[in-house]
KENUDO-60180 format. One record per residue: residue in one letter; x, y, z of N, C-alpha, C in turn. Coordinates in nm, 2 decimals, decimal comma. Layout:
REM residues N
+-----+--------+--------+--------+--------+--------+--------+--------+--------+--------+
: res :   n.c1 :   n.c2 :   n.c3 :  ca.c1 :  ca.c2 :  ca.c3 :   c.c1 :   c.c2 :   c.c3 :
+-----+--------+--------+--------+--------+--------+--------+--------+--------+--------+
:   A :      X :      Y :      Z :      X :      Y :      Z :      X :      Y :      Z :
...
+-----+--------+--------+--------+--------+--------+--------+--------+--------+--------+
END
This chain:
REM residues 164
+-----+--------+--------+--------+--------+--------+--------+--------+--------+--------+
: res :   n.c1 :   n.c2 :   n.c3 :  ca.c1 :  ca.c2 :  ca.c3 :   c.c1 :   c.c2 :   c.c3 :
+-----+--------+--------+--------+--------+--------+--------+--------+--------+--------+
:   M :  -0,12 :  -4,58 :  11,51 :   0,01 :  -4,56 :  11,37 :   0,06 :  -4,37 :  11,42 :
:   A :   0,20 :  -4,36 :  11,47 :   0,26 :  -4,23 :  11,52 :   0,31 :  -4,18 :  11,44 :
:   D :   0,36 :  -4,24 :  11,32 :   0,44 :  -4,27 :  11,21 :   0,39 :  -4,12 :  11,05 :
:   I :   0,47 :  -4,07 :  11,04 :   0,49 :  -3,90 :  10,96 :   0,39 :  -4,05 :  10,84 :
:   N :   0,32 :  -4,02 :  10,73 :   0,36 :  -4,12 :  10,57 :   0,37 :  -4,01 :  10,48 :
:   T :   0,54 :  -4,05 :  10,45 :   0,63 :  -3,94 :  10,36 :   0,64 :  -3,93 :  10,21 :
:   T :   0,50 :  -4,07 :  10,19 :   0,48 :  -4,09 :  10,05 :   0,47 :  -4,00 :   9,96 :
:   P :   0,36 :  -3,92 :  10,04 :   0,33 :  -3,80 :   9,94 :   0,38 :  -3,70 :   9,90 :
:   L :   0,46 :  -3,72 :  10,00 :   0,56 :  -3,57 :  10,07 :   0,70 :  -3,63 :   9,91 :
:   V :   0,70 :  -3,74 :   9,85 :   0,83 :  -3,84 :   9,79 :   0,73 :  -3,77 :   9,62 :
:   D :   0,61 :  -3,82 :   9,66 :   0,55 :  -3,82 :   9,52 :   0,57 :  -3,64 :   9,45 :
:   V :   0,54 :  -3,57 :   9,54 :   0,51 :  -3,40 :   9,56 :   0,69 :  -3,36 :   9,45 :
:   M :   0,79 :  -3,46 :   9,58 :   0,89 :  -3,39 :   9,51 :   0,95 :  -3,41 :   9,39 :
:   L :   0,93 :  -3,55 :   9,36 :   0,99 :  -3,59 :   9,26 :   0,88 :  -3,54 :   9,11 :
:   V :   0,76 :  -3,52 :   9,12 :   0,70 :  -3,45 :   9,04 :   0,81 :  -3,31 :   9,02 :
:   L :   0,81 :  -3,20 :   9,14 :   0,89 :  -3,11 :   9,10 :   0,96 :  -3,11 :   9,02 :
:   L :   1,08 :  -3,22 :   9,08 :   1,22 :  -3,23 :   9,02 :   1,25 :  -3,30 :   8,89 :
:   I :   1,10 :  -3,31 :   8,78 :   1,05 :  -3,33 :   8,69 :   1,02 :  -3,23 :   8,61 :
:   I :   0,95 :  -3,13 :   8,67 :   0,97 :  -2,99 :   8,65 :   1,00 :  -2,92 :   8,63 :
:   F :   1,16 :  -2,90 :   8,71 :   1,27 :  -2,84 :   8,67 :   1,41 :  -2,89 :   8,59 :
:   L :   1,40 :  -2,99 :   8,53 :   1,42 :  -3,09 :   8,48 :   1,36 :  -3,05 :   8,33 :
:   I :   1,31 :  -2,96 :   8,31 :   1,22 :  -2,98 :   8,15 :   1,19 :  -2,83 :   8,15 :
:   A :   1,19 :  -2,73 :   8,27 :   1,17 :  -2,61 :   8,27 :   1,32 :  -2,51 :   8,28 :
:   V :   1,44 :  -2,59 :   8,28 :   1,54 :  -2,49 :   8,31 :   1,63 :  -2,51 :   8,14 :
:   P :   1,61 :  -2,58 :   8,08 :   1,70 :  -2,58 :   7,93 :   1,60 :  -2,49 :   7,86 :
:   V :   1,47 :  -2,49 :   7,88 :   1,38 :  -2,42 :   7,78 :   1,44 :  -2,25 :   7,80 :
:   A :   1,41 :  -2,23 :   8,00 :   1,44 :  -2,11 :   8,02 :   1,65 :  -2,05 :   7,98 :
:   I :   1,71 :  -2,12 :   7,95 :   1,87 :  -2,12 :   7,89 :   1,85 :  -2,07 :   7,76 :
:   Q :   1,76 :  -2,13 :   7,68 :   1,73 :  -2,13 :   7,53 :   1,78 :  -1,99 :   7,54 :
:   T :   1,59 :  -1,93 :   7,57 :   1,57 :  -1,82 :   7,54 :   1,65 :  -1,68 :   7,63 :
:   I :   1,81 :  -1,72 :   7,68 :   1,85 :  -1,55 :   7,76 :   1,89 :  -1,49 :   7,61 :
:   E :   1,95 :  -1,58 :   7,45 :   1,99 :  -1,53 :   7,36 :   1,85 :  -1,35 :   7,30 :
:   K :   1,73 :  -1,41 :   7,36 :   1,60 :  -1,31 :   7,31 :   1,60 :  -1,18 :   7,41 :
:   L :   1,70 :  -1,19 :   7,53 :   1,68 :  -1,09 :   7,62 :   1,72 :  -0,91 :   7,58 :
:   E :   1,60 :  -0,84 :   7,61 :   1,60 :  -0,70 :   7,56 :   1,62 :  -0,67 :   7,66 :
:   I :   1,64 :  -0,48 :   7,69 :   1,71 :  -0,42 :   7,79 :   1,55 :  -0,41 :   7,87 :
:   P :   1,56 :  -0,42 :   7,97 :   1,43 :  -0,40 :   8,01 :   1,34 :  -0,26 :   8,06 :
:   I :   1,21 :  -0,22 :   8,03 :   1,19 :  -0,12 :   8,03 :   1,08 :  -0,10 :   8,15 :
:   M :   1,15 :   0,00 :   8,29 :   1,05 :  -0,06 :   8,43 :   1,05 :   0,13 :   8,41 :
:   E :   0,95 :   0,10 :   8,58 :   0,87 :   0,25 :   8,62 :   1,00 :   0,24 :   8,71 :
:   S :   1,11 :   0,38 :   8,69 :   1,17 :   0,42 :   8,70 :   1,12 :   0,63 :   8,86 :
:   V :   1,15 :   0,61 :   8,93 :   1,18 :   0,70 :   8,99 :   1,30 :   0,84 :   8,98 :
:   E :   1,30 :   0,96 :   8,94 :   1,40 :   0,98 :   8,93 :   1,56 :   1,02 :   9,11 :
:   S :   1,65 :   1,01 :   9,04 :   1,77 :   0,98 :   9,12 :   1,84 :   1,07 :   9,15 :
:   K :   1,87 :   1,12 :   9,26 :   1,99 :   1,24 :   9,31 :   2,17 :   1,19 :   9,23 :
:   D :   2,18 :   1,18 :   9,12 :   2,24 :   1,15 :   9,02 :   2,40 :   1,31 :   9,08 :
:   K :   2,45 :   1,24 :   9,11 :   2,57 :   1,28 :   9,09 :   2,65 :   1,34 :   9,02 :
:   V :   2,65 :   1,48 :   8,96 :   2,78 :   1,54 :   8,88 :   2,85 :   1,46 :   8,84 :
:   E :   2,97 :   1,36 :   8,93 :   3,10 :   1,32 :   8,90 :   3,03 :   1,20 :   8,84 :
:   N :   2,91 :   1,14 :   8,82 :   2,91 :   1,00 :   8,74 :   2,95 :   0,98 :   8,69 :
:   L :   2,99 :   0,90 :   8,60 :   3,06 :   0,88 :   8,45 :   2,87 :   0,79 :   8,39 :
:   T :   2,89 :   0,84 :   8,27 :   2,80 :   0,80 :   8,17 :   2,79 :   0,77 :   8,04 :
:   L :   2,83 :   0,65 :   8,02 :   2,88 :   0,59 :   7,89 :   2,73 :   0,55 :   7,80 :
:   T :   2,76 :   0,53 :   7,71 :   2,64 :   0,47 :   7,59 :   2,74 :   0,36 :   7,49 :
:   V :   2,72 :   0,25 :   7,45 :   2,76 :   0,13 :   7,36 :   2,68 :   0,12 :   7,35 :
:   S :   2,71 :   0,11 :   7,20 :   2,62 :   0,11 :   7,03 :   2,72 :   0,01 :   6,96 :
:   T :   2,71 :  -0,03 :   6,86 :   2,80 :  -0,09 :   6,73 :   2,79 :   0,03 :   6,60 :
:   T :   2,83 :  -0,04 :   6,51 :   2,75 :   0,04 :   6,36 :   2,70 :  -0,04 :   6,30 :
:   D :   2,65 :   0,02 :   6,21 :   2,53 :  -0,06 :   6,10 :   2,60 :  -0,19 :   6,07 :
:   A :   2,49 :  -0,20 :   6,03 :   2,57 :  -0,32 :   5,87 :   2,67 :  -0,27 :   5,78 :
:   S :   2,66 :  -0,13 :   5,75 :   2,72 :  -0,09 :   5,64 :   2,85 :   0,03 :   5,69 :
:   G :   2,86 :  -0,06 :   5,85 :   2,98 :   0,04 :   5,85 :   2,98 :   0,15 :   5,94 :
:   L :   2,83 :   0,25 :   5,96 :   2,80 :   0,38 :   5,99 :   2,76 :   0,35 :   6,18 :
:   S :   2,84 :   0,51 :   6,16 :   2,87 :   0,46 :   6,34 :   2,71 :   0,66 :   6,39 :
:   A :   2,67 :   0,55 :   6,50 :   2,56 :   0,70 :   6,56 :   2,60 :   0,80 :   6,53 :
:   G :   2,51 :   0,90 :   6,50 :   2,52 :   1,05 :   6,48 :   2,56 :   1,03 :   6,28 :
:   E :   2,56 :   0,93 :   6,25 :   2,64 :   0,98 :   6,11 :   2,52 :   0,98 :   6,01 :
:   P :   2,51 :   1,05 :   5,90 :   2,39 :   1,07 :   5,82 :   2,35 :   0,92 :   5,72 :
:   G :   2,27 :   0,85 :   5,74 :   2,21 :   0,70 :   5,72 :   2,22 :   0,66 :   5,77 :
:   Y :   2,27 :   0,62 :   5,93 :   2,28 :   0,53 :   6,03 :   2,11 :   0,46 :   6,08 :
:   A :   2,18 :   0,29 :   6,04 :   2,06 :   0,24 :   5,99 :   2,08 :   0,12 :   6,14 :
:   G :   2,09 :   0,17 :   6,25 :   2,11 :   0,11 :   6,38 :   2,22 :   0,03 :   6,42 :
:   A :   2,21 :   0,01 :   6,52 :   2,34 :  -0,12 :   6,56 :   2,30 :  -0,22 :   6,53 :
:   A :   2,41 :  -0,30 :   6,47 :   2,38 :  -0,47 :   6,43 :   2,52 :  -0,50 :   6,53 :
:   R :   2,47 :  -0,64 :   6,60 :   2,56 :  -0,77 :   6,65 :   2,66 :  -0,76 :   6,56 :
:   E :   2,67 :  -0,79 :   6,39 :   2,81 :  -0,83 :   6,40 :   2,85 :  -0,65 :   6,35 :
:   G :   2,82 :  -0,52 :   6,39 :   2,88 :  -0,40 :   6,41 :   3,04 :  -0,41 :   6,47 :
:   E :   3,11 :  -0,32 :   6,46 :   3,25 :  -0,29 :   6,53 :   3,18 :  -0,17 :   6,65 :
:   C :   3,24 :  -0,21 :   6,80 :   3,21 :  -0,12 :   6,93 :   3,25 :  -0,01 :   6,87 :
:   R :   3,11 :   0,04 :   6,99 :   3,14 :   0,27 :   6,95 :   3,06 :   0,22 :   7,13 :
:   V :   3,18 :   0,35 :   7,20 :   3,17 :   0,42 :   7,32 :   3,18 :   0,48 :   7,31 :
:   Y :   3,09 :   0,58 :   7,38 :   3,05 :   0,76 :   7,34 :   3,11 :   0,78 :   7,50 :
:   F :   3,14 :   0,85 :   7,54 :   3,23 :   0,88 :   7,66 :   3,15 :   1,02 :   7,71 :
:   N :   3,05 :   1,02 :   7,82 :   2,98 :   1,07 :   7,87 :   2,83 :   1,14 :   7,74 :
:   N :   2,80 :   1,01 :   7,65 :   2,72 :   0,99 :   7,58 :   2,76 :   1,10 :   7,44 :
:   I :   2,85 :   1,16 :   7,44 :   2,92 :   1,23 :   7,35 :   3,02 :   1,21 :   7,27 :
:   T :   3,14 :   1,23 :   7,34 :   3,26 :   1,17 :   7,26 :   3,33 :   1,04 :   7,19 :
:   P :   3,32 :   0,99 :   7,10 :   3,35 :   0,90 :   7,11 :   3,49 :   0,81 :   7,09 :
:   V :   3,49 :   0,74 :   7,26 :   3,65 :   0,71 :   7,27 :   3,68 :   0,56 :   7,25 :
:   T :   3,79 :   0,54 :   7,19 :   3,86 :   0,41 :   7,17 :   3,87 :   0,31 :   7,30 :
:   S :   3,92 :   0,19 :   7,30 :   3,90 :   0,13 :   7,49 :   4,05 :   0,26 :   7,52 :
:   E :   4,16 :   0,22 :   7,48 :   4,22 :   0,29 :   7,53 :   4,22 :   0,46 :   7,59 :
:   E :   4,15 :   0,53 :   7,49 :   4,10 :   0,64 :   7,51 :   3,99 :   0,62 :   7,65 :
:   L :   3,94 :   0,51 :   7,64 :   3,87 :   0,50 :   7,75 :   3,87 :   0,48 :   7,88 :
:   Y :   3,94 :   0,37 :   7,87 :   4,07 :   0,39 :   8,03 :   4,14 :   0,54 :   8,02 :
:   D :   4,21 :   0,57 :   7,97 :   4,33 :   0,69 :   8,02 :   4,21 :   0,78 :   8,05 :
:   Q :   4,10 :   0,87 :   7,98 :   4,02 :   0,89 :   8,03 :   3,91 :   0,88 :   8,15 :
:   A :   3,90 :   0,75 :   8,15 :   3,77 :   0,74 :   8,29 :   3,93 :   0,79 :   8,41 :
:   F :   4,05 :   0,72 :   8,38 :   4,18 :   0,71 :   8,50 :   4,16 :   0,86 :   8,57 :
:   E :   4,14 :   0,89 :   8,46 :   4,22 :   1,11 :   8,47 :   4,09 :   1,15 :   8,61 :
:   R :   3,96 :   1,10 :   8,44 :   3,84 :   1,17 :   8,54 :   3,86 :   1,14 :   8,73 :
:   L :   3,85 :   0,99 :   8,75 :   3,86 :   0,99 :   8,88 :   3,94 :   1,03 :   8,99 :
:   D :   4,10 :   1,01 :   8,95 :   4,18 :   1,08 :   8,96 :   4,13 :   1,20 :   8,97 :
:   A :   4,09 :   1,31 :   8,90 :   4,05 :   1,42 :   9,00 :   3,98 :   1,47 :   9,02 :
:   I :   3,91 :   1,36 :   9,04 :   3,80 :   1,37 :   9,18 :   3,82 :   1,33 :   9,33 :
:   V :   3,97 :   1,25 :   9,28 :   3,98 :   1,23 :   9,42 :   4,09 :   1,30 :   9,45 :
:   T :   4,19 :   1,37 :   9,44 :   4,25 :   1,48 :   9,47 :   4,17 :   1,60 :   9,48 :
:   R :   4,05 :   1,62 :   9,44 :   3,99 :   1,76 :   9,46 :   3,91 :   1,65 :   9,59 :
:   A :   3,89 :   1,52 :   9,59 :   3,82 :   1,57 :   9,77 :   3,92 :   1,50 :   9,86 :
:   G :   4,05 :   1,56 :   9,83 :   4,16 :   1,50 :   9,95 :   4,20 :   1,45 :   9,99 :
:   G :   4,23 :   1,34 :   9,87 :   4,29 :   1,18 :   9,83 :   4,22 :   1,05 :   9,90 :
:   P :   4,28 :   0,96 :   9,86 :   4,21 :   0,79 :   9,87 :   4,17 :   0,79 :   9,96 :
:   E :   4,25 :   0,85 :  10,08 :   4,17 :   0,83 :  10,24 :   4,07 :   0,92 :  10,25 :
:   A :   4,04 :   1,03 :  10,22 :   3,93 :   1,11 :  10,30 :   3,82 :   1,05 :  10,19 :
:   I :   3,85 :   1,00 :  10,08 :   3,72 :   0,96 :   9,98 :   3,64 :   0,80 :  10,07 :
:   M :   3,77 :   0,71 :  10,05 :   3,73 :   0,63 :  10,20 :   3,68 :   0,67 :  10,24 :
:   E :   3,66 :   0,73 :  10,37 :   3,59 :   0,76 :  10,47 :   3,44 :   0,80 :  10,43 :
:   D :   3,41 :   0,86 :  10,28 :   3,29 :   0,93 :  10,24 :   3,20 :   0,83 :  10,16 :
:   P :   3,16 :   0,70 :  10,15 :   3,14 :   0,67 :  10,06 :   3,07 :   0,70 :   9,91 :
:   D :   3,01 :   0,81 :   9,96 :   2,89 :   0,88 :   9,87 :   2,95 :   0,94 :   9,79 :
:   L :   3,08 :   1,02 :   9,82 :   3,16 :   1,09 :   9,70 :   3,22 :   0,97 :   9,60 :
:   I :   3,20 :   0,85 :   9,62 :   3,30 :   0,81 :   9,52 :   3,17 :   0,81 :   9,40 :
:   P :   3,20 :   0,78 :   9,29 :   3,14 :   0,85 :   9,17 :   3,13 :   0,66 :   9,11 :
:   Q :   3,01 :   0,68 :   9,06 :   3,00 :   0,54 :   8,96 :   2,98 :   0,56 :   8,81 :
:   V :   3,00 :   0,46 :   8,74 :   2,96 :   0,46 :   8,60 :   2,84 :   0,40 :   8,54 :
:   H :   2,79 :   0,45 :   8,46 :   2,60 :   0,45 :   8,44 :   2,61 :   0,38 :   8,29 :
:   I :   2,55 :   0,23 :   8,24 :   2,61 :   0,27 :   8,09 :   2,45 :   0,23 :   8,02 :
:   R :   2,49 :   0,31 :   7,94 :   2,37 :   0,29 :   7,84 :   2,40 :   0,23 :   7,70 :
:   G :   2,34 :   0,07 :   7,70 :   2,39 :  -0,04 :   7,60 :   2,23 :  -0,06 :   7,50 :
:   D :   2,27 :  -0,04 :   7,36 :   2,20 :  -0,01 :   7,29 :   2,13 :  -0,20 :   7,28 :
:   V :   2,04 :  -0,24 :   7,26 :   1,95 :  -0,31 :   7,23 :   2,01 :  -0,43 :   7,15 :
:   N :   2,01 :  -0,42 :   7,11 :   2,14 :  -0,49 :   6,95 :   2,28 :  -0,47 :   6,97 :
:   A :   2,36 :  -0,42 :   7,11 :   2,49 :  -0,42 :   7,12 :   2,54 :  -0,55 :   7,17 :
:   P :   2,58 :  -0,62 :   7,09 :   2,67 :  -0,74 :   7,21 :   2,73 :  -0,72 :   7,28 :
:   W :   2,71 :  -0,85 :   7,36 :   2,78 :  -0,84 :   7,50 :   2,92 :  -0,81 :   7,47 :
:   R :   2,98 :  -0,85 :   7,42 :   3,18 :  -0,85 :   7,39 :   3,20 :  -0,64 :   7,41 :
:   C :   3,06 :  -0,58 :   7,36 :   3,10 :  -0,45 :   7,35 :   3,11 :  -0,43 :   7,53 :
:   V :   2,94 :  -0,44 :   7,53 :   2,90 :  -0,39 :   7,72 :   3,00 :  -0,47 :   7,84 :
:   A :   3,08 :  -0,58 :   7,80 :   3,17 :  -0,60 :   7,86 :   3,32 :  -0,56 :   7,85 :
:   G :   3,33 :  -0,56 :   7,79 :   3,50 :  -0,45 :   7,74 :   3,47 :  -0,33 :   7,79 :
:   T :   3,35 :  -0,22 :   7,75 :   3,35 :  -0,14 :   7,84 :   3,34 :  -0,19 :   8,01 :
:   I :   3,31 :  -0,20 :   8,02 :   3,28 :  -0,24 :   8,26 :   3,44 :  -0,30 :   8,24 :
:   Y :   3,48 :  -0,36 :   8,18 :   3,61 :  -0,38 :   8,23 :   3,70 :  -0,26 :   8,26 :
:   N :   3,70 :  -0,23 :   8,10 :   3,79 :  -0,04 :   8,13 :   3,73 :   0,03 :   8,19 :
:   V :   3,66 :   0,03 :   8,25 :   3,62 :   0,18 :   8,39 :   3,66 :   0,09 :   8,49 :
:   Q :   3,63 :  -0,06 :   8,54 :   3,65 :  -0,11 :   8,62 :   3,82 :  -0,18 :   8,67 :
:   A :   3,88 :  -0,16 :   8,59 :   4,05 :  -0,15 :   8,57 :   4,03 :   0,02 :   8,61 :
:   A :   4,03 :   0,11 :   8,54 :   4,07 :   0,24 :   8,55 :   3,99 :   0,37 :   8,74 :
:   G :   3,93 :   0,20 :   8,77 :   3,91 :   0,26 :   8,89 :   3,78 :   0,24 :   9,02 :
:   Y :   3,65 :   0,24 :   8,89 :   3,56 :   0,32 :   8,96 :   3,50 :   0,15 :   8,99 :
:   P :   3,45 :   0,15 :   9,13 :   3,38 :   0,04 :   9,19 :   3,28 :  -0,02 :   9,13 :
:   T :   3,15 :   0,08 :   9,11 :   3,10 :   0,06 :   9,06 :   3,02 :   0,09 :   8,97 :
:   V :   2,94 :   0,02 :   8,85 :   2,91 :   0,00 :   8,76 :   2,77 :  -0,09 :   8,74 :
:   G :   2,64 :   0,08 :   8,69 :   2,52 :   0,02 :   8,64 :   2,43 :   0,01 :   8,53 :
:   F :   2,31 :   0,01 :   8,49 :   2,26 :  -0,05 :   8,39 :   2,24 :   0,11 :   8,41 :
:   I :   2,12 :   0,21 :   8,28 :   2,02 :   0,26 :   8,27 :   1,89 :   0,20 :   8,15 :
:   S :   1,82 :   0,17 :   8,17 :   1,73 :   0,12 :   8,08 :   1,60 :   0,28 :   8,06 :
:   N :   1,50 :   0,25 :   7,95 :   1,39 :   0,34 :   7,96 :   1,31 :   0,24 :   8,08 :
:   P :   1,23 :   0,41 :   8,08 :   1,15 :   0,39 :   8,18 :   1,02 :   0,42 :   8,09 :
:   V :   0,94 :   0,40 :   8,20 :   0,80 :   0,36 :   8,16 :   0,70 :   0,46 :   8,17 :
:   D :   0,64 :   0,50 :   8,07 :   0,56 :   0,63 :   8,11 :   0,43 :   0,60 :   8,17 :
:   P :   0,44 :   0,69 :   8,28 :   0,33 :   0,67 :   8,40 :   0,25 :   0,67 :   8,38 :
:   N :   0,17 :   0,80 :   8,22 :   0,07 :   0,84 :   8,20 :   0,01 :   0,71 :   8,14 :
:   G :   0,07 :   0,66 :   8,10 :  -0,03 :   0,49 :   8,01 :   0,12 :   0,44 :   7,85 :
+-----+--------+--------+--------+--------+--------+--------+--------+--------+--------+
END
């Protein structure tokens, strides 16, 4: 008999299917407990033109970061975005300042055509989000900077101590 016996293959595939049917709902339910990863990182050649934003929220009593008595970001707090990690801005101010900054960079580079010839000249946005900041705050920040014209948005995580 020269035919391949496919019965063991079908049995293995059915067992894998059952395992995945059980594992996927468990994985989906644990996504809410996701924290910003702590990863080993190397020093990057960061451009001065890159825009760094910090996203946080007020604490349970309504205090912002930097105010005396601040207890840390709370999920039910109000969103706080800090332009270049220093200046607190509203959504409208974030859009306006990000647009003006990008426009100045493009003008200094010689216009849109000149900056498109060398994609390395296009600045990026780096977002440092608090672990307890809700996604609505981070998503709103991403929306505003992309609407202002920044094509690349990345996230900053906490580095692992290489010495242990």
